[in-house]
KOLGU-390271 format. One line per 2 residues: their letters; for each residue x, z, y of C-alpha. Coordinates in steps of 0.1 Angstrom, whole numbers, plus 5000, padded with zeros to 4 digits. Each point is the difference from the previous one (the first is absolute). Layout:
N
A	X,Z,Y  ... .
// end
This chain:
599
MI	5270,5117,4908  5012,4965,4989 .
LC	5004,4989,4964  5022,4970,4993 .
SP	5000,4977,4971  5021,5009,4970 .
SS	5025,4973,5003  4998,4988,5036 .
SS	5000,5015,5034  4985,4970,5017 .
FC	4964,5010,4994  4985,5034,5007 .
LP	4966,5016,4995  4983,5031,5014 .
RN	4993,5026,4974  4963,5004,5008 .
IT	4987,4967,4987  4978,5005,4969 .
VF	4975,4971,4999  5009,4966,4987 .
QS	4976,4973,5010  5008,4973,4975 .
HA	4999,4963,5007  4983,4998,4966 .
ST	4970,5018,5015  4991,4966,5016 .
VS	5017,4976,4977  4998,5004,4962 .
RR	5032,5000,4979  4989,4968,4983 .
AL	4995,4984,5034  5035,5012,5011 .
IS	5015,4984,4968  4981,4968,5004 .
SF	5009,4995,5037  5036,5007,4992 .
SS	5003,4977,4969  4978,4971,5012 .
EP	5019,4992,5032  5036,5014,5000 .
RC	5010,5009,5036  5036,5010,4994 .
QD	5031,4982,5011  5015,5006,4965 .
AK	4975,4978,4982  5016,5005,4965 .
AT	4999,5038,5003  4964,4998,5011 .
EN	4990,4979,4971  5018,5023,4976 .
AA	4984,5031,5016  4966,4983,4997 .
TD	5006,4993,4963  5008,5037,4995 .
IR	4968,5010,5017  4979,4977,4978 .
QD	5017,5014,4969  4995,5036,5011 .
TC	4965,4998,5014  4982,5012,4969 .
GV	5000,5038,4998  5024,5006,5028 .
RG	4974,5020,5019  4998,5027,4974 .
SN	5036,4998,4988  5016,5032,4988 .
LV	5030,4995,5023  4979,4997,5031 .
TS	4979,5031,4990  5031,5020,4992 .
IC	5017,4992,5033  4969,5009,5020 .
SM	4996,5033,4980  5035,5011,5011 .
FK	4988,5000,5036  4964,5012,4994 .
SR	5005,5034,5017  5025,4988,5026 .
SS	4993,4986,5035  5037,4992,5007 .
WD	5029,4984,4982  5020,5024,4978 .
PA	5036,4988,4996  5004,5023,4970 .
LE	4977,4976,4980  5021,4969,5006 .
ST	5022,5004,4969  4970,5004,4977 .
LE	4982,4972,5018  5030,4977,4997 .
SM	5003,5007,4963  4963,4994,4993 .
CS	4998,4968,5020  5032,4986,4984 .
SQ	4992,5008,4965  4964,4986,5001 .
GL	5009,4970,5022  4981,5004,5032 .
TP	4987,4967,5012  4993,4989,5036 .
LQ	4962,5000,4994  5001,5035,4985 .
AM	5020,5011,5030  4973,4987,5022 .
NV	4973,5018,4981  5019,5032,5002 .
II	5004,4997,5037  4962,4994,5004 .
DL	4990,5027,4976  5022,5027,5016 .
KS	4975,4998,5030  5026,5013,5024 .
PE	5019,4979,5026  5030,5024,4997 .
LG	5002,5000,4962  4993,4962,4998 .
FN	5027,4994,5026  5026,5021,4983 .
FF	4992,4986,4965  5003,4965,5015 .
KF	5035,5007,5014  5010,5019,4968 .
TK	4991,4972,4976  5015,4973,5023 .
TQ	5034,5018,5006  5004,5020,4968 .
LG	4983,4977,4974  5005,4966,5016 .
IK	4963,4992,4999  4992,4968,5020 .
HL	4967,5010,5014  4971,4976,5002 .
PN	4987,4986,5033  4968,5019,4995 .
TY	5019,5033,4995  5015,4995,5034 .
NA	4965,4992,5013  4985,5032,4985 .
II	5028,5022,5014  4998,4984,5035 .
VA	4963,5004,5001  5001,5037,4988 .
LS	5027,5009,5025  4983,4983,5028 .
RA	4967,5017,4993  5018,5033,4999 .
GL	5015,4993,5035  5036,4997,4986 .
FE	5009,4969,5019  5037,5004,5000 .
AA	5001,5003,4963  4976,4970,4997 .
MG	5022,4979,5022  5030,5010,4978 .
IL	4982,4988,4969  4990,4968,5018 .
ED	5037,4993,5008  5009,5007,4964 .
MK	4972,4976,4989  5015,4973,5022 .
NS	5035,5006,4987  4986,4997,4964 .
GY	4988,4965,5008  4963,5006,5002 .
FL	4975,4987,5026  4979,5024,5020 .
MD	4964,4993,4992  4976,4993,5029 .
SI	4976,5027,4989  5028,5026,4998 .
LI	5011,4992,5035  4965,5005,5013 .
TL	4997,5034,4982  5033,5011,5014 .
VT	4994,4990,5036  4965,5014,4998 .
CQ	5012,5034,4990  5026,4999,5027 .
AR	4976,4991,5027  4974,5025,4989 .
AG	5027,5027,5001  5007,4992,5036 .
KV	5031,4978,4993  4985,4969,5016 .
DE	5033,4987,5014  5017,5004,4966 .
AI	4971,4982,4983  5002,4971,5024 .
KL	5037,4997,4996  4997,5000,4962 .
FK	4973,4973,5001  5022,4978,5023 .
QA	5029,5005,4976  4980,4991,4969 .
GN	5021,4969,4996  5031,5022,4993 .
YN	4983,5011,4968  4991,4965,4989 .
CK	4964,5005,5011  4980,4975,5020 .
PS	4967,5018,5011  4969,4979,4996 .
IL	4975,4995,5028  4978,5025,4981 .
SY	5028,5027,5004  5005,4991,5036 .
NR	4963,5005,5006  4998,5033,4981 .
FL	5029,5014,5020  4986,4987,5033 .
KL	4967,5017,4992  5018,5032,4991 .
LI	5019,5000,5033  4968,4996,5019 .
EI	4984,5029,4981  5027,5026,5006 .
NP	5018,4990,5031  4993,4987,5036 .
VQ	4990,4964,4998  5030,4990,5021 .
TA	5022,5007,4970  4980,4977,4978 .
LG	4998,4974,5028  5038,5001,5003 .
FF	5004,4995,4963  4975,4972,5001 .
SD	5016,4980,5029  5037,5009,4996 .
YL	5003,4997,4962  4970,4989,4980 .
CR	4993,4968,5019  5036,4990,4998 .
NI	5004,5005,4962  4967,4989,4985 .
CP	4969,4980,5010  4973,5026,5009 .
DL	4966,4992,4986  4965,5008,5013 .
YT	5000,5035,4985  5032,5007,5019 .
FN	4985,4991,5033  4967,5019,4992 .
TI	5020,5031,4992  5020,5000,5032 .
IK	4969,4991,5021  4981,5029,4984 .
GL	5029,5024,5009  5000,4988,5036 .
CR	4963,5003,5004  5000,5036,4985 .
AG	5026,5008,5026  4978,4988,5028 .
NA	5020,4968,5006  4975,4972,4991 .
DK	5015,4977,5027  5032,4999,4980 .
GF	4980,4991,4969  4985,4971,5019 .
EL	5035,4988,5009  5008,4998,4963 .
LE	4972,4975,4995  5022,4974,5017 .
VM	5030,5010,4979  4980,4995,4968 .
GN	4998,4963,5005  5038,4998,4999 .
YE	4998,5011,4963  4971,4978,4991 .
CK	4977,5030,4999  4964,5000,5013 .
PD	4981,5031,5009  4972,5009,4976 .
IV	4969,5022,5003  5022,5031,4994 .
TF	5022,4991,5029  4971,4996,5025 .
NT	4982,5031,4987  5031,5020,5004 .
LI	5004,4988,5036  4963,5007,5008 .
SG	5004,5035,4986  5031,5006,5020 .
LC	4983,4990,5032  4970,5022,4993 .
RT	5023,5029,4991  5014,4999,5036 .
SR	4965,4997,5016  5004,4963,5006 .
VK	4968,4992,4983  4991,4971,5023 .
DG	5033,4984,4992  4993,5005,4963 .
YR	4966,4984,5005  5016,4969,5016 .
VL	5022,4996,4970  4969,5002,4978 .
KD	4983,4973,5021  5031,4978,4997 .
MQ	4998,5004,4963  4963,4989,5001 .
SG	5008,4969,5019  5034,4992,4983 .
GE	4986,4991,4967  5031,5006,4978 .
CR	4996,5037,4997  4965,5013,5003 .
PN	4993,5037,5007  4988,5021,4971 .
VV	4984,5033,4996  5032,5018,5008 .
SY	5004,4981,5033  4965,5009,5012 .
TS	5002,5036,4988  5033,5005,5019 .
II	4984,4989,5032  4969,5021,4994 .
LG	5022,5030,4994  5019,4994,5032 .
YC	4968,4998,5020  4985,5031,4984 .
RS	5032,5020,5008  4997,4988,5036 .
GM	4964,5011,5001  4989,4963,5005 .
LD	4972,5001,4975  4979,4971,5014 .
EA	5031,4978,4996  5005,5013,4965 .
VG	4964,4991,4990  5005,4966,5016 .
VL	5030,4993,4977  4979,5011,4971 .
KE	4974,4974,5009  5027,4973,5004 .
ML	5013,5010,4966  4966,4996,4984 .
VS	4994,4966,5017  5034,4988,4987 .
GE	4989,5007,4965  5024,5028,4995 .
SP	4984,5031,4984  5008,5034,5013 .
NL	5014,5024,4974  4994,5037,4997 .
MT	5030,5008,5023  4985,4979,5027 .
YN	4967,5020,5000  5018,5033,4996 .
IL	5020,4993,5031  4970,4990,5021 .
ID	4980,5030,4987  5028,5023,5010 .
GF	5002,4984,5034  4964,5007,5007 .
CK	5001,5035,4986  5029,5009,5023 .
AG	4981,4985,5029  4970,5022,4991 .
NM	4978,4970,4993  4986,5013,4967 .
EE	4970,4976,5001  5022,4969,4999 .
AY	5024,5017,4975  4971,5007,4977 .
SL	4987,4964,5004  5034,4987,4988 .
FR	5001,5026,4973  4968,4987,4985 .
KT	5012,4964,5002  5031,5010,4980 .
VD	4993,4992,4963  5029,5016,4982 .
RD	5004,5032,5019  5028,5023,4989 .
VV	5012,5035,5006  5016,4990,5033 .
TY	4968,4985,5012  4980,5031,4993 .
TT	5027,5024,5013  5001,4980,5033 .
MV	4963,5003,5005  4999,5037,4990 .
DG	5028,5007,5025  4982,4981,5027 .
YC	4967,5018,4995  5018,5034,5000 .
KN	5019,4993,5032  4968,4988,5017 .
GQ	4981,5032,4990  4979,4983,4973 .
TD	5010,5021,4971  4968,4996,4981 .
ES	5005,4963,4999  5035,5007,4987 .
IK	4986,5021,4972  4976,4972,4990 .
LF	5028,4975,4998  5022,5025,4981 .
HE	4974,5004,4973  4992,4963,4999 .
MT	5037,4993,4995  5002,5024,4970 .
AK	4967,4987,4986  5016,4965,4999 .
GL	5028,5013,4979  5026,4999,5028 .
IP	5023,5030,4998  5007,5016,5035 .
NV	5037,5003,5008  5018,5029,5017 .
YT	4993,4985,5034  4962,4996,4993 .
YA	4998,5037,4992  5021,5009,5030 .
VM	4978,4982,5025  4968,5012,4984 .
IN	5011,5036,4999  5014,4999,5035 .
GL	4967,4986,5013  4979,5027,4984 .
CK	5024,5028,5013  4997,4987,5035 .
EN	4962,5007,4998  5007,5034,4983 .
RL	4984,4988,4968  5025,5019,4979 .
SE	4978,5005,4969  4996,4962,4997 .
AC	5038,4995,5006  5007,5024,4972 .
DI	4977,4980,4977  5020,4969,5008 .
LR	5032,5019,4993  4987,5011,4967 .
QM	4990,4964,4992  5035,4988,5009 .
RE	5016,5025,4976  4976,4991,4972 .
SG	5007,4963,5005  5037,5005,4994 .
VV	5011,4990,5035  5030,5021,5009 .
GR	4992,5013,5035  5025,5007,5028 .
SF	5001,5029,5024  4987,4979,5029 .
IY	4967,4996,4981  4996,5037,4995 .
NP	5012,5011,5035  4967,4991,5018 .
VI	4980,5022,4976  5025,5028,5003 .
DG	4999,4997,5038  4962,4999,5000 .
FC	4997,5033,4980  5027,5017,5022 .
KA	4982,4990,5032  4967,5012,4985 .
GN	5018,5034,4995  4999,4996,4962 .
VD	5037,5004,4993  4995,5012,4964 .
EA	4981,4968,4991  5028,4980,5017 .
KK	5025,5018,4978  4980,4990,4969 .
VV	5002,4964,5010  5037,5003,5004 .
EE	5003,5015,4965  4978,4972,4985 .
ME	5022,4975,5017  5032,5015,4986 .
DT	4984,5002,4965  4998,4962,5000 .
GC	5038,4998,5007  4996,4993,5037 .
RA	5023,5023,5020  4991,5015,5034 .
EK	5020,4986,5029  5006,5010,5036 .
VT	4966,4991,5013  4983,5018,4972 .
YT	5020,5032,5005  4995,4998,5038 .
IL	4962,4997,4997  4998,5030,4976 .
IV	5025,5021,5020  4980,4995,5032 .
GY	4968,5006,4981  5013,5034,4989 .
CM	5011,5009,5035  4967,4990,5015 .
KG	4983,5025,4976  5025,5027,5010 .
RT	5017,4999,4965  5035,4997,5014 .
SE	5017,5017,4971  4986,4972,4977 .
AI	5011,4974,5025  5035,5014,5000 .
NL	5001,5001,4962  4989,4964,4999 .
FN	5026,4990,5025  5027,5016,4979 .
EM	4986,4982,4969  5003,4967,5020 .
LR	5037,5006,5006  5006,5012,4965 .
VG	4987,4968,4984  5022,4979,5022 .
CN	4972,4988,5024  5018,5005,5033 .
PD	4975,5001,5029  5003,4977,5030 .
SV	4997,5010,5036  4962,4995,5000 .
SV	4995,5024,4971  5023,5026,5015 .
QA	4984,4997,5034  4965,5006,4985 .
FI	5011,5030,4980  5020,5016,5028 .
SC	4971,4996,5024  4978,5018,4976 .
LI	5025,5029,4996  5004,5003,5038 .
RA	4962,5002,5004  5000,5026,4973 .
AM	5025,5021,5021  5027,4996,4973 .
PN	5030,4988,5020  5025,5016,4976 .
EA	4986,4981,4971  4999,4968,5021 .
KR	5037,5006,5008  5009,5003,4963 .
IL	4981,4968,4992  5017,4982,5029 .
LT	5035,5011,4989  4992,4990,4965 .
VL	4989,4964,5009  5030,4997,5024 .
EK	5022,5005,4970  4981,4972,4983 .
GC	5009,4977,5029  4965,5000,5015 .
TP	4996,5006,5038  4965,5009,5011 .
DL	4986,4990,5033  5012,5016,5033 .
FS	4968,5019,5007  4999,5018,4966 .
CS	5036,5011,5003  4996,5013,5036 .
SI	4968,5018,4992  5016,5019,4971 .
IN	5030,5010,5022  4979,5011,5029 .
DL	4977,5020,4978  5030,5017,4983 .
FK	5014,5009,5035  4967,5014,5012 .
EG	4998,5023,4970  5034,5013,5007 .
EE	5017,4982,4972  5028,4987,5022 .
QD	5025,4999,4971  4977,4979,4978 .
AA	4993,4977,5030  5037,4996,5007 .
EL	5007,4992,4963  4974,4973,5001 .
VK	5013,4985,5033  5035,4999,4985 .
AL	4988,4982,4969  4982,4975,5022 .
LE	5029,4994,5023  5023,4994,4970 .
RK	4976,4972,4991  5003,4983,5034 .
TA	4966,5012,5011  5014,5016,5033 .
SL	4972,4982,5019  4977,5028,4988 .
AS	5015,5021,5027  4990,4976,5028 .
GQ	4973,5020,5016  4979,5006,4968 .
ID	5017,5032,4989  5000,5031,5021 .
SG	5034,5005,5017  5003,5034,4984 .
VL	5003,4984,4966  5031,4981,5011 .
EA	5014,5032,5016  4995,5018,4967 .
NK	5018,4972,4982  5030,5003,5023 .
S	5004,5036,4991 .
// end
């Protein structure tokens, strides 16, 4: 439903807007007044000066004025504008002399875009209030953040017609909200038309908008804005070029980034260390580490822009990702010879590379050379030892880490518990789980799942169920994998009724199974000679939009037919055919089933 302003049909708001994000949340009222009065930006200079004088005279006590409080109280329990209150409101404002500044405070304190919008229009049309520039700003910001762009643009037009300039910061807020809401074309169009609203964006605004376009849209859009508009309307600076080069490199187009190096000279810009590091990273990101290394060597010989720790670390990361650990170590040595000190990230990357290669001896050597080891350093080593079957070494480092006062994070616990469970050391894994809960780290289901799976495979389903209950007591909900592990565990013990109850609970809490979960459960039911129950489960999940694998479906149908349940088999075939799974009939289901379905 659409609600229109009390005195104009040109602006409309949806009824469901209830949150007002005030411009004053980032700019204080005193700052608003100061910015308005110190440098008038209105075409009607005399009116601006008079308004500024009124503000200075009315500053003291306006925040807590009775009139502002009374007006806001009228709408305290309302989320939408009530035309029945207009007569009372007009009388109150007229008798007590509502000022423009008080009107602005009311709009802000109402904390609702809809109410603020309607009050703005009411006071303008009914009371003749000439609203302040910052009142327009606050309304535009609130409407933009609420996604009410049509109304915001209407206020913007009204602002222009009132003789006010559009502030650079308000333009950026508006186009940012538009772009993040998926209205990128509208945002670009408004930015290009800023001059129509007496706004000349600064290079800072251009750069912010360019960065936004790169973040939320394909880089081609930002590149088009950069080449077709930005460069023609303002002189780009180094930050501009670094921003677009970063976007190109992240999109895997480092070559285009290098082309821009030549363009930079046309604007008297020289690439800096950020430019080169971005290009090196972009090359390494696309497995062109050798090309990145050549750039680093050029920097070493060029003299103007020497490589720093980021330059070397990017190359080391590229070599480690490519499994070229000898080359990575060689770059580390070059780095040390050049006088550049590796940082913690450099060592963490190298340690991770050796761990993934299974070379724990070299990883441990680097680990001991690293002075300020952090949680990432220890977690990397713990994970490496666990994956290489050296769980005892992992435990030693885990305890060393906590003894040094470092708090394990959720991933440290995850790799430690997973490593212990792989060796069936469930008691120790439970001890680590207990330590995690006592430390206040909020676990996630993927940490508990290996323990639950371990108990189920050991035939101790009741203990597995206890772990699930402990997990849920911490506020961590079971998910598909957790349910599937436990359901299969019950089936393996022949406790199919409990498995069925758990499956029904899974559906009841809104955790819809995927094809893997359904396949595992149905396979268990078929092995337990329960094709009718398997059929019921299959029909249930089909209604949820999940289609199990071909083998499970055909097995159920064939078993039903063999037991003389032709009608149930035909019902299931029909349901599957309706969901475009007719391929089930291609030689995997007995022909008798299809004949039964025809009848």
